[in-house]
C-alpha positions as CSV (number, residue, x, y, z in Angstrom):
1,M,-0.2,-19.0,-13.9
2,K,0.9,-15.5,-13.1
3,V,-0.8,-12.9,-11.4
4,L,-0.4,-9.1,-12.9
5,K,-1.4,-5.9,-10.9
6,F,-1.6,-2.7,-12.5
7,G,-1.6,0.5,-10.5
8,G,-3.6,3.4,-11.1
9,T,-1.2,5.4,-13.1
10,S,-0.7,2.2,-15.3
11,V,-4.7,2.8,-16.2
12,G,-4.6,6.3,-15.7
13,S,-5.0,7.2,-19.4
14,V,-5.8,5.7,-22.7
15,K,-2.3,5.6,-23.8
16,N,-1.3,3.8,-20.5
17,I,-4.2,1.3,-20.9
18,I,-2.8,0.3,-24.5
19,N,0.4,-0.3,-22.8
20,V,-1.0,-2.7,-20.0
21,K,-2.9,-4.4,-23.1
22,N,0.5,-5.0,-25.0
23,I,1.9,-6.4,-21.7
24,I,-0.4,-9.2,-21.0
25,N,-1.3,-9.8,-24.5
26,D,1.1,-12.8,-24.9
27,G,-1.6,-15.9,-24.9
28,N,-0.6,-17.4,-21.7
29,K,-3.6,-17.4,-18.8
30,K,-3.1,-15.0,-16.0
31,V,-5.0,-13.0,-13.4
32,V,-4.9,-9.1,-14.0
33,V,-5.7,-7.0,-10.9
34,L,-6.2,-3.5,-11.1
35,S,-6.7,-0.4,-9.2
36,A,-9.0,2.7,-9.9
37,M,-7.6,4.9,-12.7
38,S,-5.3,7.5,-11.0
39,G,-7.2,10.5,-9.5
40,T,-10.6,8.5,-9.1
41,T,-9.9,7.3,-5.6
42,N,-8.9,10.8,-4.5
43,E,-12.0,12.3,-6.4
44,L,-14.3,9.8,-4.6
45,V,-12.8,10.6,-1.2
46,S,-13.5,14.1,-2.0
47,I,-17.2,13.3,-2.8
48,A,-17.5,11.2,0.3
49,N,-16.3,14.3,2.4
50,S,-18.7,16.4,1.0
51,I,-21.6,14.2,1.6
52,K,-20.5,13.9,5.0
53,D,-20.1,17.6,5.4
54,K,-24.0,17.5,4.2
55,N,-22.8,19.3,1.0
56,S,-25.1,17.7,-1.3
57,N,-24.7,20.1,-4.4
58,E,-21.1,20.1,-4.1
59,A,-20.6,16.3,-4.2
60,I,-23.4,16.3,-7.3
61,N,-20.9,18.6,-9.0
62,K,-18.1,16.5,-8.2
63,I,-19.8,13.3,-9.5
64,N,-20.8,14.9,-12.7
65,A,-17.5,16.2,-13.4
66,L,-15.9,12.6,-12.6
67,H,-18.3,11.0,-15.0
68,E,-17.8,13.6,-17.9
69,K,-14.0,12.4,-17.6
70,Y,-14.9,8.7,-17.7
71,I,-17.1,9.3,-20.9
72,A,-14.4,11.1,-22.5
73,T,-11.8,8.3,-21.8
74,I,-14.5,5.6,-23.3
75,D,-15.1,7.6,-26.5
76,E,-11.2,7.7,-27.1
77,L,-10.7,4.2,-25.9
78,L,-13.7,2.5,-27.3
79,P,-14.5,3.3,-31.1
80,N,-16.4,0.2,-31.5
81,K,-20.1,1.4,-31.2
82,A,-21.7,-1.5,-29.5
83,I,-18.9,-2.0,-27.1
84,N,-18.8,2.0,-26.4
85,K,-22.5,1.8,-25.7
86,E,-22.2,-1.1,-23.3
87,A,-19.3,0.4,-21.1
88,K,-21.2,3.9,-21.1
89,Y,-24.3,2.2,-19.6
90,Y,-22.6,0.7,-17.0
91,V,-20.8,3.7,-16.0
92,S,-23.6,5.7,-15.8
93,E,-25.2,3.3,-13.6
94,I,-22.2,3.6,-11.3
95,F,-22.7,7.4,-11.3
96,N,-26.3,7.1,-10.7
97,L,-25.6,5.1,-7.7
98,L,-23.2,8.0,-6.5
99,I,-25.9,10.5,-7.2
100,E,-28.2,8.5,-5.0
101,S,-25.7,8.3,-2.3
102,T,-25.8,12.4,-1.8
103,Y,-29.3,11.8,-0.5
104,K,-28.2,9.2,2.1
105,S,-26.8,9.7,5.7
106,F,-23.3,9.4,5.8
107,S,-21.4,6.5,7.4
108,E,-18.5,4.5,7.1
109,V,-20.5,1.6,5.3
110,L,-21.5,4.2,2.7
111,E,-17.7,5.9,2.5
112,N,-16.6,2.3,1.6
113,K,-19.2,1.5,-1.1
114,I,-18.5,5.1,-2.6
115,L,-14.6,4.5,-2.5
116,A,-15.3,0.9,-4.3
117,Q,-16.7,2.2,-7.2
118,G,-13.1,3.2,-8.8
119,E,-11.9,-0.4,-9.2
120,L,-15.4,-1.5,-10.5
121,L,-15.1,1.2,-13.1
122,S,-11.6,0.5,-14.1
123,T,-12.1,-3.1,-14.6
124,F,-15.4,-3.1,-16.6
125,I,-13.8,-0.5,-18.9
126,F,-10.6,-2.7,-19.2
127,N,-12.8,-5.9,-20.0
128,C,-14.5,-3.9,-22.6
129,Y,-11.3,-2.7,-24.3
130,L,-10.0,-6.4,-24.6
131,K,-13.1,-7.6,-26.0
132,Q,-12.9,-4.8,-28.4
133,E,-9.3,-5.9,-29.5
134,S,-10.2,-9.6,-29.8
135,I,-8.4,-10.6,-26.7
136,S,-9.9,-13.5,-24.7
137,S,-10.9,-12.2,-21.4
138,T,-13.7,-12.3,-18.3
139,L,-14.2,-10.5,-15.1
140,L,-14.0,-12.1,-11.6
141,P,-15.8,-10.1,-9.4
142,A,-13.7,-9.4,-6.3
143,L,-16.5,-9.0,-3.9
144,S,-17.4,-12.6,-4.3
145,F,-14.0,-13.9,-3.2
146,M,-12.1,-11.2,-1.3
147,R,-13.0,-11.1,2.4
148,I,-11.5,-9.8,5.7
149,D,-12.2,-11.1,8.9
150,A,-13.3,-9.6,12.5
151,N,-9.9,-8.3,12.6
152,K,-9.8,-6.6,9.5
153,E,-7.4,-8.9,8.4
154,P,-7.8,-11.0,5.1
155,D,-9.7,-14.3,5.4
156,S,-7.3,-16.5,3.5
157,H,-9.0,-19.9,4.2
158,Y,-12.0,-18.2,2.6
159,I,-10.3,-16.2,-0.3
160,K,-8.8,-19.3,-1.5
161,T,-11.9,-21.3,-1.5
162,Q,-14.1,-18.9,-2.8
163,F,-11.8,-17.8,-5.7
164,E,-11.4,-21.3,-6.8
165,I,-15.1,-21.5,-7.0
166,I,-15.4,-18.4,-9.0
167,F,-12.5,-19.4,-11.3
168,N,-13.8,-22.4,-12.1
169,A,-17.3,-21.2,-12.5
170,A,-15.9,-18.5,-15.0
171,E,-16.0,-18.5,-18.9
172,T,-12.7,-19.8,-20.0
173,A,-10.2,-16.9,-20.7
174,D,-6.6,-16.0,-21.2
175,V,-7.1,-13.1,-19.0
176,Y,-9.2,-13.2,-16.0
177,I,-9.7,-9.6,-14.7
178,T,-10.6,-8.5,-11.0
179,Q,-10.5,-5.4,-9.0
180,G,-7.9,-4.9,-6.2
181,F,-8.4,-3.1,-2.9
182,I,-11.9,-3.9,-2.6
183,C,-13.4,-6.4,-0.3
184,L,-16.4,-7.3,2.1
185,D,-16.2,-7.4,5.8
186,V,-17.4,-10.1,8.1
187,N,-21.0,-8.5,7.8
188,D,-20.9,-8.8,4.2
189,E,-20.5,-5.0,4.0
190,I,-18.2,-3.3,1.0
191,S,-15.0,-2.8,3.0
192,N,-11.3,-2.3,1.5
193,L,-7.5,-3.2,1.9
194,Q,-6.9,0.4,2.8
195,R,-4.4,2.5,0.2
196,G,-2.3,0.4,-2.0
197,G,-4.6,-2.7,-1.3
198,S,-4.5,-3.7,-4.7
199,D,-0.8,-4.9,-4.6
200,Y,-2.0,-7.0,-1.3
201,T,-5.1,-8.2,-3.5
202,A,-2.5,-9.4,-6.1
203,T,-0.5,-11.8,-3.7
204,L,-3.5,-13.0,-1.6
205,I,-4.8,-14.5,-5.0
206,G,-1.0,-15.4,-6.2
207,A,-1.0,-17.2,-2.7
208,A,-4.7,-18.8,-3.6
209,V,-3.7,-20.2,-6.8
210,K,0.1,-20.9,-6.2
211,A,1.1,-18.7,-8.9
212,N,4.5,-18.9,-10.6
213,E,5.0,-15.3,-9.9
214,V,3.4,-12.1,-8.9
215,E,3.9,-9.0,-10.9
216,I,3.4,-5.5,-9.5
217,W,3.2,-3.0,-12.5
218,T,3.6,0.6,-11.6
219,D,5.3,4.0,-12.9
220,I,8.9,3.4,-11.7
221,D,11.6,0.8,-12.6
222,G,11.4,-1.1,-9.3
223,M,11.8,-0.4,-5.5
224,H,14.8,2.3,-5.3
225,N,17.6,2.7,-2.9
226,N,16.1,6.2,-1.7
227,D,13.5,8.3,-2.3
228,P,13.7,9.9,-5.9
229,R,11.5,12.7,-4.8
230,Y,14.1,14.1,-2.5
231,V,17.3,12.7,-3.5
232,E,19.0,12.6,-7.0
233,N,20.3,9.7,-8.8
234,T,18.8,6.9,-6.9
235,K,19.1,3.8,-8.4
236,P,16.5,0.8,-8.5
237,I,17.4,-2.5,-6.5
238,S,17.8,-5.6,-8.6
239,N,16.8,-8.2,-5.7
240,L,15.2,-8.1,-2.2
241,S,14.4,-10.7,0.3
242,Y,11.1,-11.0,1.7
243,D,12.1,-9.6,5.0
244,E,14.0,-6.4,3.3
245,A,11.2,-5.7,1.0
246,A,8.7,-5.8,4.0
247,E,10.6,-3.4,6.5
248,L,11.0,-0.9,3.4
249,A,7.2,-1.2,2.5
250,Y,6.3,-0.6,6.3
251,F,8.9,2.3,6.8
252,G,7.6,4.2,3.6
253,A,8.5,2.8,0.6
254,K,5.3,3.9,-1.5
255,I,5.8,1.6,-4.4
256,L,4.5,-1.4,-2.3
257,H,1.9,-2.0,0.2
258,P,3.3,-3.1,3.6
259,Q,1.7,-6.4,3.7
260,T,2.1,-7.4,0.0
261,V,5.0,-10.2,0.6
262,T,3.1,-11.7,3.4
263,P,0.7,-14.1,1.6
264,V,3.5,-15.4,-0.8
265,R,6.6,-15.8,1.3
266,A,5.6,-19.2,2.8
267,D,5.3,-20.9,-0.7
268,N,8.4,-18.9,-1.9
269,I,6.5,-17.1,-4.8
270,P,8.6,-14.2,-6.1
271,V,7.1,-10.7,-6.4
272,S,8.4,-8.6,-9.2
273,L,8.0,-4.7,-9.2
274,K,7.8,-3.5,-12.9
275,N,7.3,-0.3,-14.7
276,T,4.5,-0.3,-16.9
277,M,6.0,2.8,-19.0
278,N,9.4,1.0,-19.5
279,P,8.5,-2.9,-19.5
280,T,11.6,-4.0,-20.6
281,A,13.6,-2.4,-17.5
282,K,14.6,-5.2,-15.2
283,G,12.8,-3.9,-12.1
284,T,13.4,-5.6,-8.7
285,L,12.6,-9.1,-7.8
286,I,11.5,-10.0,-4.2
287,S,12.1,-13.6,-3.1
288,N,13.6,-15.8,-0.6
289,I,17.3,-15.4,-1.8
290,T,19.5,-12.9,0.3
291,S,22.3,-11.5,-1.3
292,E,24.9,-9.0,-0.3
293,N,24.9,-7.7,3.5
294,G,24.8,-4.1,4.0
295,V,22.6,-1.4,3.6
296,K,20.4,-1.6,0.1
297,A,17.9,1.2,0.6
298,I,16.7,3.9,2.8
299,A,13.0,4.8,3.2
300,A,11.0,7.4,5.5
301,K,7.9,7.3,7.1
302,D,6.1,10.7,8.0
303,N,3.3,11.9,10.2
304,I,5.0,10.2,13.2
305,T,4.3,10.9,16.9
306,A,6.8,10.4,19.7
307,I,5.7,9.9,23.1
308,K,7.9,9.7,26.1
309,I,6.8,8.1,29.2
310,K,8.7,8.6,32.6
311,S,8.1,7.3,35.9
312,G,10.0,7.3,38.9
313,R,8.2,3.8,40.0
314,M,9.3,2.3,36.6
315,L,12.7,1.5,38.3
316,Q,12.7,-2.3,38.7
317,A,8.5,-2.3,38.4
318,H,7.4,-5.6,37.3
319,G,4.7,-5.1,34.9
320,F,5.1,-1.7,34.1
321,L,5.8,-2.2,30.3
322,K,2.5,-4.7,30.2
323,K,0.6,-1.6,31.7
324,V,2.0,0.9,29.1
325,F,1.3,-1.7,26.1
326,E,-2.2,-2.3,27.6
327,V,-3.1,1.2,26.8
328,F,-2.5,1.2,23.6
329,E,-4.0,-2.1,23.1
330,V,-7.3,-0.8,24.4
331,F,-7.2,2.2,21.7
332,E,-6.1,-0.1,19.1
333,T,-3.0,1.9,17.9
334,S,0.1,0.3,17.2
335,I,3.6,1.2,18.0
336,D,6.5,1.7,15.6
337,M,9.6,2.1,17.5
338,I,10.3,1.8,21.4
339,T,13.4,2.4,23.4
340,T,13.7,1.9,27.2
341,S,15.9,3.2,30.1
342,E,15.3,2.7,33.7
343,V,13.2,5.4,34.0
344,A,11.6,6.1,30.9
345,I,10.1,4.7,27.8
346,S,10.2,6.5,24.3
347,L,8.0,5.0,21.7
348,T,6.3,6.2,18.3
349,I,2.9,6.0,16.6
350,D,1.6,6.8,13.2
351,D,-1.9,6.9,14.3
352,D,-2.7,9.9,16.5
353,R,-6.4,9.4,16.3
354,N,-6.8,8.4,19.7
355,L,-4.0,10.3,21.2
356,D,-5.7,12.6,23.8
357,K,-7.2,9.5,25.1
358,I,-3.8,7.4,25.1
359,V,-2.2,10.5,26.9
360,A,-4.7,10.9,29.5
361,E,-4.5,7.0,30.5
362,L,-0.8,7.3,30.8
363,E,-0.8,10.3,32.8
364,Q,-2.7,8.2,35.5
365,F,0.9,6.6,36.3
366,A,3.2,8.6,34.4
367,I,4.9,12.0,33.2
368,I,4.0,12.1,29.5
369,E,5.9,14.4,26.8
370,V,4.5,14.3,23.3
371,D,6.5,15.5,20.0
372,K,4.7,15.7,16.9
373,N,5.8,16.1,13.3
374,Q,8.5,13.5,13.5
375,S,9.8,11.1,10.8
376,I,11.5,7.8,10.9
377,V,14.3,7.1,8.7
378,C,14.7,3.3,8.0
379,L,18.0,1.9,6.6
380,V,17.6,-1.6,5.1
381,G,19.6,-4.6,4.3
382,H,20.6,-8.1,4.8
383,S,22.3,-8.4,8.2
384,V,22.7,-4.3,8.5
385,V,23.6,-4.4,12.0
386,N,26.2,-6.8,11.6
387,H,28.0,-5.2,8.4
388,E,31.6,-3.7,8.9
389,C,30.6,-0.4,7.2
390,T,27.5,0.3,9.2
391,Y,29.1,2.4,11.8
392,K,29.7,4.9,8.7
393,L,25.7,5.8,9.2
394,F,26.4,7.4,12.6
395,K,28.2,10.3,10.9
396,I,24.8,11.7,10.6
397,L,24.7,12.2,14.6
398,K,27.1,15.4,13.7
399,D,24.5,17.0,11.3
400,V,21.2,15.8,12.4
401,K,19.4,15.8,15.8
402,I,18.3,12.1,16.6
403,R,15.2,11.8,18.8
404,M,15.4,7.8,19.1
405,I,17.6,5.1,17.6
406,S,16.1,1.7,16.9
407,Y,19.1,-0.8,16.5
408,G,19.1,-4.6,16.7
409,G,15.5,-5.4,16.8
410,S,15.7,-6.7,13.4
411,K,19.1,-7.6,12.1
412,N,17.8,-6.0,8.7
413,N,16.7,-2.6,9.9
414,I,18.0,0.4,11.5
415,S,15.6,3.3,12.2
416,L,16.3,7.0,13.1
417,L,13.6,9.1,14.5
418,I,14.0,12.7,13.7
419,D,12.3,16.1,13.1
420,A,10.2,15.9,10.2
421,N,12.0,19.1,8.9
422,D,15.2,17.2,9.0
423,K,14.0,14.5,6.5
424,I,15.2,15.6,3.3
425,K,18.7,16.5,4.5
426,T,18.7,13.4,6.3
427,L,18.0,10.9,3.3
428,Q,20.2,13.2,1.3
429,K,23.3,13.0,3.7
430,L,23.0,9.3,4.3
431,N,22.6,8.8,0.8
432,S,25.9,10.3,0.5
433,Y,27.5,8.5,3.3
434,L,26.4,5.1,2.4
435,F,25.7,4.3,-0.9
436,E,29.0,4.5,-2.6
437,L,29.8,1.6,0.0
438,V,27.1,-0.8,-1.3
439,T,26.5,-2.8,-4.6
440,V,22.8,-3.1,-5.2
C-alpha cells in the first residue's frame, strides 16, 4: 500500500482537487494525507492573532470572509444537491466553532484548535467529492491516532498501534483519507507538527503500515538543485539519499519538512517528490541509494542569528563548552552551526525568542557579540567534503564575506554563514561555479 500526501496548493482550487482525484483513482488501496487548502492556514493564523489582540470584530469579519470562500468552492465542486448540503452543514459547524472562539480567552490550546480546522475542512470536502464521483473512500481522523510525546516528538509506538485499530475498524475502501499536520499532545489537547508537518504525517503513517512508498505531491517537479525563486534554470534532482534529503530540508529546501525522512529510513521505504500539476514528471526519489559524489544541491536558511562567545578563561578550560551548551539547553534553543578556536566559540541559532536571556547568561562568564540578519547557505551531496571539485566552491570567498564555515561535521554538507543581504548573490555565484561540474 502507498501513502500519498497532497499539499495546500494541490487542493487549493477546484481544478487542482480534480487533478488529485485523477492521480489517486487507480483502483489500488492507499492512504491519502491532505494539507489545508492553500491560504487557509495563513488565514487561521490571522484569525488567531486578532483574537489574541482582543479584536473580536476583526476576527469575526475574517472568519465570515473565509467561510464565503469555502461555500463558493463547495458550490463549484459539488453539484450533487445532497452531498453539497452535507458538505455545507459540516463547514458551517466548523465556522460556528471559529466564531465561538472569538469569545474565549486566547491561549496556545485555543490557537492550536483554530489552526487544526483547515485540515478538517479539506479532508471532509475531498471525501464528499470522492463520494460524488463514486470513488470508494473513507475518513480516518488523525486526532484518533497521531500523537506527540512530552518532548513534542511523534509517539511512534502509539501512532502505529492506534492507526492499526482505526484502520481495521474503518469501512473498507480504496482510498483512506486523513489529515496532515494536526495531532494530539500528551494532555490530549489538539496540537500540530509545525508548518510543513503534513509531510511528516505521511511518513509516520508510511512507517506504521510498512508502505511500499510514500509520495509527497506539491506544485514543483521534485527537489531542485538550487532555489528557483532566486536562481534561473534550476533543475530537479532525480535521486537523493536519505541523508542528502534531510540536510537539504533542514537547511531551507521548502519542498520538504525537515523530519520527513526520519520515520521511513530504517525500513528503507522510498519517498517520491511529485508535482500534482505535472504528474508525469519524474520528480525526485529519496531512498537509501547513494549515487555520484559531489555537490548536488544548494539551499539557504534565513533568519539566522550568530553569537560569538569570547573568553580568556576558555584557553585549556575543561568544561567550558559544556557550560555554554547548558545555557542553550536551559532555554530550549537548538544550535545550527558551530566553530571554535582557543579563545572563542561562534555558533548560530534560528530561534531567537530567548536570545536576550541566553546572552544575559553567557555574559556572566564571556564577552558576547551578536549578529542578526544572517543566512546559512548549505551545499549538499554524497561525500561532498571529499570530492575532487569541492575546492571550487571556495572561489566564493573572493566575492562574498563569509562569517563562518562548517566543513567536515558531515561528509554530505558544507555550510557557509553570510549576511542575509548577500544570499541571492551567493546562491547565483555558487550555481555558476559548481553545477557545470555536477551531473544530477
